[in-house]
N, C-alpha and C positions, 0 to 999 in steps of 0.2 A: 587361408589365403589372403584374408585382410592384413595378417602380418607382415607378408611378403611386400606387398605393394604400399602400404601405409606410411613406409619412411622412405625418404628422398635418398636415391642411389646415386653416389657420383664417381662411377666406373668408367665413364665414356672419356677417351684419349682421343684427341686429334692425330689421324695419321698423316705422316709427311710422304710426298712420293719424291723420288729422284726424277731430274729432268728427262733422263732417257726412259724411264718407266712411262712417262707420259706421253713421249714422242710415239713409243711403240704402240700405246693405245690408240692415238691418235691414228698412226698410220695403219692399224688394222680396220679401226671404225671407217677409213676413207675406202679401203680397198673391198669391203664387204657390201655385197648388193642383195637386197630380198625383194622377189618378184611375185606378186601376187597373181594366180591365174585361176580362174573360176572360184573353187573352194580349196585351193591348195596354196602352199607358200614355198617359195624355192629360195635357197640361200646359197650364193655364188661368192667365191673369192676371186677377185680380180690380180692376175700377177702382172 
């Protein structure tokens, strides 16, 4: 186990997203609502 973590690993790559992908995710997050009621959570999508 020590052999695996003792060396510095340089395998991380920065991901690039297209503007369309970012707009889709922002729109999705704006339309999603989470409502807490007593001990339950309800997720709704507003269209």
